[in-house]
C-alpha positions as CSV (number, residue, x, y, z in Angstrom):
1,X,-0.3,-0.1,-0.1
2,X,1.4,3.4,-1.1
3,X,0.3,6.5,1.7
4,X,0.5,9.9,1.5
5,X,2.2,10.6,5.5
6,X,2.9,13.7,5.0
7,X,1.7,15.3,8.5
8,X,4.2,16.4,10.8
9,X,1.2,18.0,12.7
10,X,3.2,19.0,16.0
11,X,2.3,21.5,18.6
12,X,3.6,24.6,16.7
13,X,1.1,23.4,13.2
14,X,-2.0,22.1,16.1
15,X,-2.1,25.6,17.5
16,X,-2.1,27.1,14.0
17,X,-5.2,24.9,12.8
18,X,-6.9,25.8,16.3
19,X,-6.1,29.7,15.7
20,X,-7.5,29.2,11.7
21,X,-11.2,27.1,12.8
22,X,-12.9,29.6,14.9
23,X,-12.5,32.0,11.7
24,X,-12.9,29.4,8.8
25,X,-15.8,27.1,10.3
26,X,-18.7,29.8,11.2
27,X,-21.9,28.4,12.2
28,X,-24.7,26.3,10.6
29,X,-26.8,28.6,8.4
30,X,-29.9,29.2,10.5
31,X,-33.4,27.8,9.6
32,X,-35.2,30.0,6.7
33,X,-32.2,31.9,5.1
34,X,-32.0,32.4,2.0
35,X,-31.8,29.7,-0.7
36,X,-27.2,29.2,-1.4
37,X,-26.6,29.9,-4.5
38,X,-25.6,26.5,-6.9
39,X,-22.7,25.6,-7.7
40,X,-21.8,23.8,-11.1
41,X,-18.0,23.0,-10.8
42,X,-17.9,21.0,-7.8
43,X,-14.3,20.1,-8.4
44,X,-13.1,24.2,-8.3
45,X,-13.3,25.8,-4.1
46,X,-11.1,28.2,-4.9
47,X,-14.3,30.4,-5.8
48,X,-17.7,32.1,-4.4
49,X,-20.6,34.2,-5.4
50,X,-21.0,37.2,-3.3
51,X,-23.9,38.7,-1.8
52,X,-24.3,40.1,-4.8
53,X,-24.1,37.1,-7.3
54,X,-21.0,37.5,-8.6
55,X,-18.6,34.9,-9.5
56,X,-15.3,35.8,-7.6
57,X,-11.6,34.0,-6.4
58,X,-11.4,32.1,-2.7
59,X,-8.5,34.0,-2.1
60,X,-8.8,34.0,1.7
61,X,-9.6,32.1,5.1
62,X,-12.5,34.7,5.0
63,X,-13.2,34.5,1.4
64,X,-13.6,30.4,1.9
65,X,-16.1,31.0,4.5
66,X,-18.4,32.5,3.1
67,X,-18.0,29.4,0.1
68,X,-18.1,26.4,2.6
69,X,-21.3,28.8,4.6
70,X,-23.1,28.1,0.9
71,X,-21.9,24.1,1.3
72,X,-23.1,23.5,5.2
73,X,-27.0,25.5,3.1
74,X,-26.5,23.5,0.0
75,X,-26.3,19.8,2.4
76,X,-29.4,21.0,4.3
77,X,-31.4,20.9,0.9
78,X,-30.5,17.7,0.5
79,X,-30.5,16.0,4.6
80,X,-32.8,18.4,6.3
81,X,-32.5,21.3,7.9
82,X,-30.1,21.5,11.6
83,X,-32.4,21.2,13.8
84,X,-32.3,24.4,16.5
85,X,-29.9,24.0,19.5
86,X,-33.5,24.7,22.0
87,X,-34.1,21.1,20.6
88,X,-30.8,19.3,23.2
89,X,-31.9,17.6,26.5
90,X,-29.6,16.9,28.6
91,X,-27.3,13.8,28.6
92,X,-28.9,11.6,31.1
93,X,-27.0,8.8,31.0
94,X,-28.2,5.4,32.3
95,X,-25.5,2.1,32.4
96,X,-27.3,-0.9,31.8
97,X,-23.7,-3.2,32.1
98,X,-20.4,-2.6,32.9
99,X,-17.7,-5.4,32.0
100,X,-14.1,-4.8,33.3
101,X,-11.9,-5.4,30.2
102,X,-8.1,-6.0,30.6
103,X,-7.3,-2.6,30.0
104,X,-10.6,-0.9,29.5
105,X,-13.8,-0.8,31.5
106,X,-16.7,-1.4,29.0
107,X,-20.4,0.6,29.9
108,X,-23.3,-0.2,28.1
109,X,-25.3,2.8,28.5
110,X,-28.5,5.0,27.0
111,X,-28.2,8.9,26.4
112,X,-30.6,11.5,26.0
113,X,-30.8,13.4,22.5
114,X,-33.8,15.1,23.0
115,X,-36.9,14.7,24.3
116,X,-38.5,11.0,24.7
117,X,-35.5,10.0,22.8
118,X,-32.7,7.7,23.6
119,X,-29.8,5.7,22.1
120,X,-27.5,3.1,22.8
121,X,-24.0,3.2,22.8
122,X,-20.8,1.5,24.7
123,X,-19.0,4.0,26.3
124,X,-14.7,2.7,26.4
125,X,-13.1,3.7,29.1
126,X,-9.0,3.5,29.6
127,X,-8.9,2.1,33.3
128,X,-4.7,3.3,33.4
129,X,-5.7,7.0,31.6
130,X,-4.1,10.0,34.1
131,X,-5.4,13.0,33.6
132,X,-8.1,14.4,30.9
133,X,-8.2,11.6,28.0
134,X,-8.7,12.6,24.3
135,X,-11.6,11.0,23.4
136,X,-13.1,9.3,19.5
137,X,-16.9,9.1,18.7
138,X,-16.9,5.7,17.0
139,X,-19.0,5.2,13.8
140,X,-20.1,1.7,13.0
141,X,-21.0,0.6,9.2
142,X,-24.2,-0.7,8.5
143,X,-24.1,-4.2,10.1
144,X,-27.2,-5.0,12.3
145,X,-25.4,-5.6,14.8
146,X,-24.2,-2.3,15.1
147,X,-22.5,-0.2,17.8
148,X,-21.2,-3.8,19.5
149,X,-19.1,-4.4,15.9
150,X,-16.7,-0.9,17.1
151,X,-16.6,-2.4,20.6
152,X,-15.6,-5.6,20.1
153,X,-18.8,-7.5,21.0
154,X,-19.7,-8.7,18.1
155,X,-20.4,-8.3,13.9
156,X,-16.6,-8.8,11.7
157,X,-14.0,-9.2,14.6
158,X,-11.6,-6.8,11.7
159,X,-13.4,-4.0,13.1
160,X,-13.5,-3.7,17.1
161,X,-12.2,0.2,16.2
162,X,-13.3,1.0,19.5
163,X,-11.9,-1.2,21.7
164,X,-8.6,-0.9,19.8
165,X,-8.8,2.8,20.2
166,X,-9.5,2.8,24.0
167,X,-6.6,0.1,24.5
168,X,-4.8,3.1,23.1
169,X,-5.4,5.4,25.6
170,X,-8.8,6.8,24.2
171,X,-11.9,7.5,25.6
172,X,-14.3,5.2,22.8
173,X,-17.9,6.0,22.3
174,X,-19.7,4.5,19.6
175,X,-23.6,4.8,19.8
176,X,-26.1,2.5,17.4
177,X,-27.4,4.9,14.3
178,X,-31.4,4.6,13.2
179,X,-32.7,1.1,12.4
180,X,-29.4,-1.1,13.8
181,X,-28.5,-2.6,17.0
182,X,-31.2,-1.8,18.9
183,X,-32.4,1.7,17.8
184,X,-35.5,1.2,16.0
185,X,-36.9,5.1,16.4
186,X,-38.2,6.6,12.2
187,X,-36.3,10.3,12.3
188,X,-39.5,10.2,9.5
189,X,-41.9,10.3,12.8
190,X,-39.9,12.9,14.8
191,X,-39.6,15.2,12.1
192,X,-36.3,15.1,10.2
193,X,-36.7,14.9,6.5
194,X,-33.3,12.1,6.2
195,X,-31.7,9.7,8.5
196,X,-28.6,11.3,7.1
197,X,-29.4,14.5,9.2
198,X,-31.0,12.7,12.2
199,X,-27.5,10.6,12.5
200,X,-25.5,14.4,12.0
201,X,-28.3,15.7,15.1
202,X,-27.7,12.2,17.7
203,X,-23.9,12.0,16.8
204,X,-23.6,16.3,17.6
205,X,-25.1,14.9,21.0
206,X,-22.8,12.7,21.4
207,X,-20.3,14.9,21.3
208,X,-21.9,16.7,24.3
209,X,-21.6,13.7,26.2
210,X,-18.3,12.6,25.2
211,X,-16.8,16.7,26.1
212,X,-18.7,16.4,30.1
213,X,-17.5,12.9,30.8
214,X,-14.5,14.0,33.4
215,X,-12.1,11.2,32.2
216,X,-12.5,13.5,28.3
217,X,-10.4,16.2,27.5
218,X,-13.1,18.5,25.2
219,X,-10.4,20.5,23.3
220,X,-9.1,16.7,21.8
221,X,-12.2,15.1,20.2
222,X,-11.6,13.1,16.9
223,X,-13.8,11.3,15.0
224,X,-13.5,7.6,13.0
225,X,-15.5,5.7,11.3
226,X,-16.5,2.8,8.8
227,X,-18.2,2.7,6.0
228,X,-21.3,4.2,6.6
229,X,-19.9,5.1,9.4
230,X,-17.2,6.6,7.4
231,X,-19.5,8.9,5.4
232,X,-21.1,9.8,8.9
233,X,-18.1,10.6,10.4
234,X,-17.5,13.5,7.4
235,X,-21.4,15.2,7.8
236,X,-21.3,15.4,12.1
237,X,-17.4,17.4,12.1
238,X,-18.3,19.3,8.8
239,X,-20.8,20.7,11.3
240,X,-19.3,20.2,15.1
241,X,-16.0,22.3,15.1
242,X,-15.2,21.3,18.1
243,X,-14.5,17.7,16.2
244,X,-10.3,18.3,15.7
245,X,-9.9,14.9,13.4
246,X,-11.8,12.6,11.4
247,X,-10.8,8.7,9.9
248,X,-13.3,8.0,7.2
249,X,-12.7,4.7,5.9
250,X,-14.0,3.9,2.9
251,X,-17.3,5.8,3.5
252,X,-17.6,8.3,-0.2
253,X,-16.6,10.1,-3.9
254,X,-17.6,11.7,-5.6
255,X,-21.9,11.6,-6.9
256,X,-20.9,11.1,-10.3
257,X,-18.9,8.1,-9.4
258,X,-21.0,6.5,-7.0
259,X,-21.8,3.7,-9.6
260,X,-21.7,4.7,-12.7
261,X,-24.0,8.0,-11.0
262,X,-26.6,6.0,-10.4
263,X,-27.9,7.4,-7.0
264,X,-30.4,5.2,-5.2
265,X,-28.3,3.7,-2.5
266,X,-28.4,7.5,-1.0
267,X,-31.7,8.1,-1.6
268,X,-32.9,4.7,0.8
269,X,-34.7,5.1,3.5
270,X,-31.1,5.0,5.7
271,X,-30.0,8.4,3.6
272,X,-31.4,11.0,2.2
273,X,-34.6,10.7,0.6
274,X,-34.7,13.8,-1.4
275,X,-32.1,12.8,-3.3
276,X,-35.1,11.1,-5.7
277,X,-38.2,13.7,-4.6
278,X,-36.6,16.5,-5.7
279,X,-33.5,15.9,-7.4
280,X,-34.3,12.9,-9.1
281,X,-30.8,10.6,-8.2
282,X,-28.8,13.0,-10.7
283,X,-25.5,14.2,-10.1
284,X,-25.3,17.2,-12.1
285,X,-29.3,18.0,-9.7
286,X,-27.2,17.7,-6.1
287,X,-26.9,20.4,-4.8
288,X,-23.6,19.6,-2.9
289,X,-21.2,16.7,-3.5
290,X,-18.3,14.9,-1.5
291,X,-15.9,17.4,-2.7
292,X,-16.7,20.1,-0.6
293,X,-17.8,18.3,1.9
294,X,-14.4,17.3,2.3
295,X,-13.0,20.6,2.0
296,X,-15.8,21.7,4.4
297,X,-13.6,19.9,7.2
298,X,-10.1,22.3,6.7
299,X,-7.9,22.8,8.3
300,X,-8.7,19.8,10.1
301,X,-6.2,16.5,10.0
302,X,-8.0,14.3,7.8
303,X,-7.2,10.9,6.9
304,X,-9.2,8.9,4.5
305,X,-8.8,5.0,3.7
306,X,-10.0,5.1,0.1
307,X,-9.1,0.9,-0.9
308,X,-7.7,0.5,-4.7
309,X,-10.8,-2.0,-5.4
310,X,-13.5,-0.9,-3.0
311,X,-17.0,-1.5,-5.1
312,X,-19.1,0.5,-3.2
313,X,-17.3,3.7,-3.2
314,X,-15.0,3.2,-6.6
315,X,-11.2,5.6,-6.0
316,X,-11.3,7.5,-8.7
317,X,-13.9,9.4,-7.3
318,X,-12.5,9.1,-4.1
319,X,-9.0,11.2,-5.5
320,X,-10.5,13.2,-7.2
321,X,-11.8,14.6,-4.3
322,X,-9.1,14.9,-2.3
323,X,-7.8,16.4,-5.3
324,X,-10.5,18.8,-5.2
325,X,-9.8,19.8,-1.5
326,X,-6.0,19.9,-1.1
327,X,-5.9,23.4,-2.8
328,X,-8.4,25.0,0.5
329,X,-6.6,23.0,2.4
330,X,-3.3,24.4,0.9
331,X,-4.9,27.9,1.1
332,X,-5.5,27.4,5.2
333,X,-2.0,26.7,5.4
334,X,-2.5,23.2,6.8
335,X,-1.5,21.2,3.7
336,X,-0.5,18.6,5.7
337,X,-3.3,18.1,6.9
338,X,-5.4,16.3,4.0
339,X,-3.7,12.3,4.0
340,X,-5.4,10.2,2.3
341,X,-4.2,6.4,2.2
342,X,-4.9,3.7,-1.2
343,X,-3.9,0.4,0.2
344,X,-4.7,-2.7,-1.9
345,X,-7.7,-4.1,-1.0
346,X,-11.6,-4.5,-1.1
347,X,-14.0,-2.3,1.2
348,X,-12.4,-3.2,3.9
349,X,-10.7,-1.4,7.2
350,X,-7.4,-3.7,7.2
351,X,-5.3,-3.7,10.1
352,X,-2.3,-2.0,8.9
353,X,-4.2,0.7,8.3
354,X,-6.0,0.7,11.1
355,X,-2.3,0.9,12.6
356,X,-1.7,4.4,10.6
357,X,-4.8,5.9,11.7
358,X,-4.9,5.7,15.1
359,X,-0.8,7.2,14.5
360,X,-2.9,9.9,12.6
361,X,-4.8,10.5,15.3
362,X,-1.8,10.2,17.7
363,X,-0.8,13.1,15.4
364,X,-3.4,15.1,15.9
365,X,-5.3,14.9,19.5
366,X,-2.2,13.6,21.9
367,X,0.9,15.6,20.9
368,X,-0.6,18.4,23.1
369,X,0.7,16.5,26.0
370,X,3.6,15.2,24.4
371,X,3.4,12.0,23.9
372,X,3.2,11.5,20.3
373,X,4.3,8.6,18.9
374,X,7.2,9.2,16.3
375,X,6.0,10.6,12.9
376,X,6.9,10.5,9.3
377,X,9.1,13.2,8.3
378,X,7.5,15.7,6.1
379,X,6.6,14.2,2.5
380,X,8.1,11.0,3.3
381,X,6.2,8.3,1.8
382,X,5.1,5.4,4.4
383,X,3.6,1.7,3.7
384,X,2.1,0.3,6.7
């Protein structure tokens, strides 16, 4: 596997990226705001449309903030509007069971995400942690066991990433996604127009929970997911600037290259039905694309696992997204924070790639306390 491993992410780099976040990650658009302009070329992200409707070149972080706001607004045209903060309720965590494993305490919990709605999750806490630890929200793939798989309780043994991260010293939280695991709620009956937006809301509430824990440093929270969890990691991070680093495995490509442009899969119950009902499953009619979603995370640290033989997300469409987003990262002084690896594998998150992803998270989330793993030299090529 050839990997682009250009990510110093030392203390100065982290502080510089943190200083940019307030500038380039504005609050999500308010409900009822003006419809965003349409961008036909979603590969060229260094343009924006100003208040007069005139196309302009993106030359600064302030210019990018305008385009990024349009991206978030365009996502909400398809997903539905992000709920107002008045919908928030305290997490009110309930512990259903607690198991002491070697190095890790695993708790099966439920927590409140809105009135009348509780989500099941596994919370994994390192037993030898000293002080406040970094944390990772771990999002599962499309699996009937849901949260159990990343927690190492069930599902495919190749993907216990929440358990592996907890053993590595992270507090890990892995919740169920709507209709999977033990979470059988119908988000459409709650007023949502997509499961995707319900997932974003729930995952933001999961970040609330992590930030509230006495074991967690709320300034060092990341998100990692595979497949369904791979794109959900991007979606929640786009709307929640508290997520400082993202690992997305087998989670996306350009809509035009998703099954040759057939977006039927994206229009189902678990995703965004408006893709069919409003946009005719036509990539050319879509208000947003993953080129833009990936760029919307800049300047934060993002690790992309895109196997060469992934039949769900054809790899050239992933390369397109990385190529489109890279100039935005460069503009914001964070070119090394976007890393993509392309293993010779199928739709999988192999152990060696997971190890590389964990080292990436170490550099992004643990170096502030001086305990980052040894990092590769800038510009190096690694073969994990």
